[in-house]
C-alpha positions in Angstrom: 0.0 0.0 0.0 1.6 3.3 -1.1 -1.5 5.4 -1.3 -2.9 7.1 1.8 -6.2 9.0 2.2 -6.9 10.9 5.4 -9.2 13.6 6.9 -7.9 16.2 9.4 -9.7 17.4 12.5 -10.6 20.5 10.5 -12.4 18.4 7.9 -9.8 18.9 5.2 -9.0 15.9 3.0 -5.5 14.7 1.8 -3.8 12.1 -0.3 -0.2 11.1 0.4 1.8 9.1 -2.2 4.3 7.1 -0.3 6.4 6.5 -3.4 6.8 10.1 -4.6 6.4 11.7 -1.2 3.7 14.1 -2.5 1.0 15.2 -0.1 -2.1 16.7 -2.0 -5.1 18.5 -0.7 -8.1 16.7 -2.3 -11.9 17.2 -2.5 -14.3 15.4 -0.2 -15.6 13.6 -3.3 -12.2 12.0 -4.0 -12.0 10.9 -0.4 -15.5 9.4 -0.7 -14.5 7.5 -3.8 -11.6 5.9 -2.0 -14.0 4.9 0.8 -16.4 3.3 -1.7 -13.5 1.5 -3.4 -12.4 0.0 -0.1 -16.0 -1.2 0.4 -15.7 -3.1 -2.9 -18.1 -1.0 -4.9 -17.8 -1.2 -8.7 -17.6 1.8 -11.0 -21.3 1.9 -11.9 -22.3 1.8 -8.2 -19.8 4.5 -7.4 -21.0 6.8 -10.1 -24.6 6.4 -9.0 -23.7 7.1 -5.3 -21.8 10.2 -6.3 -24.6 11.5 -8.4 -27.1 11.0 -5.5 -24.9 12.2 -2.6 -23.4 15.3 -4.3 -26.0 16.1 -6.9 -23.6 15.5 -9.8 -24.4 14.9 -13.4 -22.9 11.9 -15.1 -20.0 13.9 -16.6 -19.0 15.5 -13.3 -19.2 12.2 -11.5 -16.9 10.6 -14.1 -14.5 13.5 -13.8 -14.0 12.9 -10.1 -13.6 9.2 -10.7 -10.9 9.8 -13.3 -9.2 12.2 -11.0 -9.1 9.5 -8.3 -7.7 7.1 -10.9 -4.8 9.5 -11.6 -3.9 9.6 -7.9 -3.8 5.8 -7.8 -1.9 5.5 -11.1 0.8 7.8 -9.8 1.4 5.5 -6.8 2.4 2.7 -9.1 4.1 4.4 -12.1 6.3 6.9 -10.3 8.7 6.4 -7.4 11.9 7.7 -6.0 14.7 5.2 -6.1 15.8 4.0 -2.7 19.4 2.9 -1.9 19.9 1.6 1.6 23.6 1.4 2.2 23.3 -1.6 4.5 27.1 -2.1 4.2 28.9 0.6 6.2 32.3 1.2 4.6 35.6 2.6 6.0 35.4 5.4 3.3 32.1 6.6 4.8 33.7 6.9 8.2 36.8 8.7 6.8 34.5 11.2 5.3 32.6 11.9 8.5 35.9 12.2 10.5 37.2 14.7 7.8 34.1 16.8 8.2 33.5 16.3 12.0 30.9 18.7 13.4 31.5 18.3 17.1 34.0 16.9 19.7 32.7 16.2 23.1 35.0 15.7 26.1 33.9 13.9 29.2 35.9 16.4 31.3 35.4 14.4 34.6 33.2 11.7 35.9 32.9 13.4 39.3 29.9 15.5 40.2 29.0 17.7 43.2 25.3 16.7 43.0 23.5 13.3 43.3 20.4 13.7 41.1 17.9 10.8 41.5 17.4 10.3 37.8 21.0 10.9 36.7 22.1 8.7 33.7 25.1 7.7 35.8 23.1 7.0 38.9 21.3 4.2 40.7 18.7 3.6 38.0 21.2 2.7 35.3 23.9 0.1 34.5 25.2 0.9 31.1 28.1 3.2 32.1 31.7 2.8 33.4 32.0 2.9 37.2 32.4 6.5 38.5 35.7 6.9 40.2 36.1 10.7 40.4 38.5 10.6 37.5 39.5 13.4 35.2 40.2 13.1 31.5 43.9 13.4 31.0 44.8 16.4 28.8 47.3 14.3 26.9 44.4 12.0 25.8 42.6 15.1 24.5 45.7 16.4 22.8 46.3 13.0 21.1 42.8 12.8 19.8 42.9 16.3 18.4 46.2 15.6 16.6 44.7 12.4 15.2 41.6 14.2 13.9 43.6 17.1 12.5 45.2 14.7 10.0 41.8 13.9 8.6 40.9 17.6 8.5 43.9 18.2 6.1 42.8 15.6 3.5 40.8 16.3 0.3 37.8 14.6 2.0 37.4 17.8 4.1 34.8 19.9 2.3 33.7 21.8 5.5 36.1 24.8 5.4 34.5 27.7 7.1 31.9 25.6 8.9 31.8 25.6 12.7 33.4 22.9 14.9 31.6 22.6 18.2 33.9 21.8 21.1 31.7 20.6 24.0 32.4 19.9 27.7 30.4 17.2 29.5 30.5 15.4 32.8 30.0 14.5 35.6 30.1 18.2 36.3 32.7 19.8 33.9 33.4 22.9 36.1 35.0 20.6 38.6 37.9 20.3 36.2 38.3 23.9 35.0 42.1 23.5 34.3 41.3 21.0 31.6 38.7 23.3 30.0 41.2 26.2 29.9 43.9 23.9 28.4 41.6 22.8 25.6 40.8 26.4 24.7 44.5 27.2 24.6 45.2 24.1 22.5 42.6 25.1 19.9 43.9 28.7 19.9 47.3 27.3 18.9 45.9 25.5 15.9 45.6 27.2 12.5 42.3 25.6 11.7 40.3 26.8 8.7 37.1 26.3 10.6 35.8 28.5 13.5 35.5 27.0 17.0 32.5 27.4 19.3 32.5 26.2 22.8 29.5 24.6 24.6 29.0 23.1 28.0 26.3 21.3 30.0 26.5 22.3 33.6 24.5 22.1 36.9 25.7 25.7 37.6 26.8 25.0 41.1 30.3 26.5 40.4 29.2 28.7 37.5 29.3 32.1 39.3 33.0 31.4 40.1 33.9 30.8 36.5 31.4 32.9 34.6 33.9 35.7 33.7 36.2 33.3 31.9 33.4 31.5 30.1 31.8 34.7 29.0 35.1 36.1 27.7 35.4 33.0 25.5 31.8 33.1 24.3 30.9 29.8 25.8 27.3 28.6 25.1 25.9 27.1 28.3 23.1 24.6 28.8 21.9 24.8 32.4 20.2 21.9 34.1 17.2 23.1 36.0 13.8 21.4 36.3 11.6 24.4 37.3 10.8 25.8 40.7 12.1 24.5 44.0 9.6 21.7 44.2 9.9 20.8 40.4 13.7 20.7 40.9 13.6 18.5 44.1 15.3 15.5 42.4 18.4 17.6 41.8 20.0 17.4 45.2 23.4 17.4 47.0 24.9 14.1 48.1 23.3 14.7 51.6 19.9 15.0 50.0 19.4 18.7 50.4 18.1 20.9 47.6 20.4 22.5 45.1 17.8 24.9 43.9 18.7 28.1 45.7 22.3 28.3 44.6 21.4 27.7 40.9 18.5 30.1 40.9 20.6 32.9 42.6 23.5 32.2 40.1 21.1 32.6 37.1 19.7 35.8 38.5 23.2 37.1 39.1 24.2 36.5 35.4 20.9 37.8 34.2 21.4 41.1 36.1 25.1 41.6 35.5 25.7 40.0 32.1 22.3 40.5 30.4 23.5 40.2 26.8 25.4 37.1 27.6 22.5 35.6 29.5 20.1 36.4 26.6 22.4 35.0 23.8 24.5 32.3 25.4 22.5 30.6 28.1 19.8 27.9 27.6 18.1 25.7 30.0 17.4 22.0 30.0 14.6 20.7 32.2 13.9 17.0 32.8 10.3 16.0 32.8 9.2 13.7 35.7 6.4 13.2 38.2 7.2 16.4 40.1 6.7 18.8 37.2 4.9 19.1 33.9 5.5 20.8 30.6 3.0 23.5 31.5 4.7 24.2 34.9 8.2 24.2 33.4 7.3 26.6 30.6 5.5 29.0 32.9 8.4 29.0 35.4 11.1 29.8 32.8 9.0 32.4 31.0 8.2 34.2 34.3 11.7 34.0 35.8 14.1 34.2 32.9 12.0 35.0 29.7 13.3 31.8 28.2 11.8 28.6 26.7 13.8 25.6 27.9 14.6 22.4 26.3 12.5 19.6 27.9 13.8 16.1 28.0 12.3 12.8 29.2 14.1 10.4 31.5 16.4 8.1 29.6 14.7 4.7 28.9 17.9 2.8 28.0 20.1 0.8 30.3 17.8 0.7 33.3 18.5 -1.9 35.9 15.9 -4.7 36.0 15.3 -4.3 39.7 14.8 -0.5 39.3 12.2 -0.6 36.5 9.1 -0.3 38.7 10.5 2.6 40.6 11.6 4.3 37.4 8.0 4.1 36.0 6.8 6.1 38.9 9.1 9.0 37.9 8.7 8.8 34.1 6.4 11.2 32.3 5.7 11.4 28.5 6.2 14.8 27.0 3.3 14.6 24.4 1.0 13.3 27.1 1.9 16.1 29.4 1.1 18.7 26.7 -2.1 17.0 25.8 -3.3 17.0 29.4 -2.7 20.7 29.7 -5.5 23.2 29.4 -3.0 25.4 27.5 -2.1 22.7 24.8 -2.3 25.1 21.8 -0.4 27.8 23.7 2.3 25.3 24.7 2.8 24.0 21.2 3.3 27.6 19.9 5.6 28.6 22.8 7.8 25.5 22.4 8.1 25.7 18.6 11.4 24.1 17.7 11.8 22.7 21.3 8.7 20.6 20.9 9.8 16.9 20.8 7.2 16.1 18.2 8.7 18.9 16.0 12.0 17.0 15.9 10.3 14.0 14.4 8.2 16.2 12.1 11.3 18.0 10.9 13.0 14.7 9.8 9.7 13.5 8.3 9.3 16.7 6.2 13.0 16.8 5.2 13.1 13.2 4.0 9.7 13.3 2.4 10.0 16.5 0.5 10.5 16.4 -3.2 12.4 19.7 -3.0 14.7 19.0 -0.1 18.3 18.0 -0.9 21.1 17.1 1.5 23.8 18.6 -0.7 24.5 20.1 -4.1 25.5 16.7 -5.6 22.0 15.3 -4.9 20.5 18.6 -6.1 22.1 18.3 -9.6 21.8 14.5 -9.8 19.6 13.3 -12.6 18.3 10.5 -10.4 17.5 11.2 -6.8 18.4 8.5 -4.3 17.8 8.2 -0.6 21.0 7.0 1.0 21.1 6.0 4.6 21.8 3.1 6.9 18.9 1.0 8.0 17.1 2.4 11.1 18.0 6.0 12.2 21.5 5.0 13.1 24.1 7.6 12.2 27.2 6.9 10.2 29.8 6.8 13.0 31.0 10.3 13.9 28.7 12.0 11.4 27.4 14.2 14.2 30.2 14.1 16.8 32.9 12.1 18.5 32.7 11.6 22.3 35.8 10.7 24.4 35.2 9.5 28.0 37.5 9.9 31.0 38.8 6.4 30.3 39.7 7.2 26.8 36.8 5.4 25.1 35.6 6.8 21.8 31.9 6.7 21.0 29.7 8.3 18.3 27.9 10.3 21.0 27.2 10.5 24.7 23.6 9.3 24.4 24.5 5.6 24.1 25.9 3.2 26.7 29.6 3.3 27.2 29.8 -0.4 26.6 29.5 0.4 22.8 33.0 1.9 22.5 34.3 2.1 18.9 37.9 2.8 19.8 40.3 4.0 22.5 42.8 6.7 23.2 45.7 5.2 25.2 49.0 6.5 26.6 50.7 5.7 23.3 48.1 6.3 20.5 44.6 6.6 19.2 43.1 3.1 18.4 40.3 3.4 15.8 40.0 0.4 13.5 37.6 1.5 10.8 37.3 -2.0 9.3 36.4 -3.4 12.7 33.8 -0.6 13.3 32.2 -1.5 9.9 32.1 -5.2 10.7 30.6 -4.4 14.1 27.9 -2.1 12.7 27.0 -4.3 9.8 26.6 -7.3 12.2 23.8 -5.4 13.9 22.3 -3.6 10.8 22.0 -6.6 8.5 19.4 -8.5 10.5 17.2 -5.4 11.1 17.3 -4.2 7.5 14.7 -6.6 6.4 12.4 -5.3 9.1 13.1 -1.8 8.0 12.2 -2.5 4.4 8.5 -3.1 5.4 8.3 -0.2 7.9 6.4 2.9 6.7 8.6 5.2 8.8 11.8 3.9 7.3 12.6 7.2 5.6 12.2 9.1 8.9 13.5 6.7 11.5 15.3 8.3 14.4 16.2 5.1 16.4 19.8 4.1 16.9 20.6 0.4 17.0 22.5 1.0 20.3 19.3 2.0 22.0 17.2 -0.9 20.7 15.9 -3.4 23.2 18.3 -6.3 23.6 16.9 -9.3 21.8 18.1 -12.3 19.8 15.8 -11.3 17.0 15.6 -7.9 15.3 13.0 -5.8 17.2 12.0 -2.2 16.9 9.5 -0.7 19.4 8.4 2.0 16.9 7.9 -0.2 13.8 5.0 1.3 11.8 2.7 -0.8 9.6 0.4 0.9 7.2 -2.4 1.5 9.6 -0.2 3.0 12.3 1.6 5.2 9.6 -1.8 6.5 8.5 -2.5 7.5 12.1 0.9 9.2 12.3 0.2 11.0 9.0 -3.1 12.3 10.4 -1.4 13.5 13.6 1.2 15.3 11.5 -1.4 17.1 9.4 -3.5 18.0 12.4 -0.3 19.5 14.1 0.6 21.6 11.0 -3.0 22.8 10.6 -3.0 24.0 14.3 0.5 25.4 13.9 0.9 26.6 10.2 3.9 28.7 11.2 5.8 25.5 12.0 6.1 24.3 8.4 7.7 27.7 7.4 10.0 27.5 10.5 11.1 24.0 9.6 11.8 24.7 6.0 13.5 28.1 6.5 15.1 28.1 9.9 15.9 24.4 10.5 16.4 22.6 7.2 17.9 25.6 5.3 20.1 26.7 8.3 
């Protein structure tokens, strides 16, 4: 089935051609014809019903039937060629390393707080043991020198594009000497790409270091879940609230460095049973005139014996929005920070006949969709993450047991052939499942976050009926928020 007909909550009618990725606004009569076809009615019966229900003469009824036939014919005669690169190759990884977008350093695994839901806390088991260890500066230097060799090759076509250098923890401000050393190190390189520094921090030590960070134009993501009650899972090791010191620090920066606060500081709030999307949004709007990022608790790597307790904390973002009396207002306020908009952006980008990933595909005579099965990234296409133990991962959002390489006291160990073999071992079995999934063009699921199973299994596999429901939800969202489509196309995809 490649032809989908749906009606929005506003009683508008649409046809979506899964092959050509074309969404068309259609008449209620065309939609009715599809319903009659599904009921097994023949042409004569359909023409008679149309004439009776819509007061059409014979020629007009035949016109609508021929129009419907054109939609159906297009689903079988025209299609965009698909090319799933099931086999990951070393050349693909070399290209991503040569055009790396972000390097993330796990500055330290130490933290001055003990948040109940922390990804390195009691709920989880997919991380290295926390030993209050700092990342050796020599490991970082060795990695940068290793990557710089790729940046000097002909595969590097990213001259002038930003490299983001990010600091992560633990709490990165506990190892400020490392951060300053990295800044000096990048200052010493004659890179043909500008550097931007980013950091995720709990802000406990931020007031002490804000002068340095502001002078180097650091972009900061502050972890704060709302007001004092909303934030009550973010505590000191003795169980006492951390709220006051963070709130006072933010007010200090807002008052004393207003331009920096406005342009360089964002907030990340974790959704759980002690807050809601509505409460979070209202708090940050009132106190800081900001719209925060809102993230759900991490569902991966939970200890078996902790799952029941975890469920009492977990809250779903979409459900929290739907339960609010301010649903429409929240969707408009959150705009690009709405989790559904992330999925919608990918869906629109990959299902638009006028969206191209690069100039080569723009001028290609035959458009092809190239990707790995699932939503798994080509290794290092988004970032490279180095842990305090020298492990190299494609990002910090997967378990540290999935290391793809190591930095040691002597060298950087990154075997591209071994990485390809490792990925292909996991991708090959699931690719057959992907080939029948109606979200295969817009999948965002990484194989490293799939449930562990002997057989390929994806919790978000969509058959045709579930895809039809997703399509309707997408259309309803865009009809409620028409500005979102313009925002996605102009400010996100074209950015």
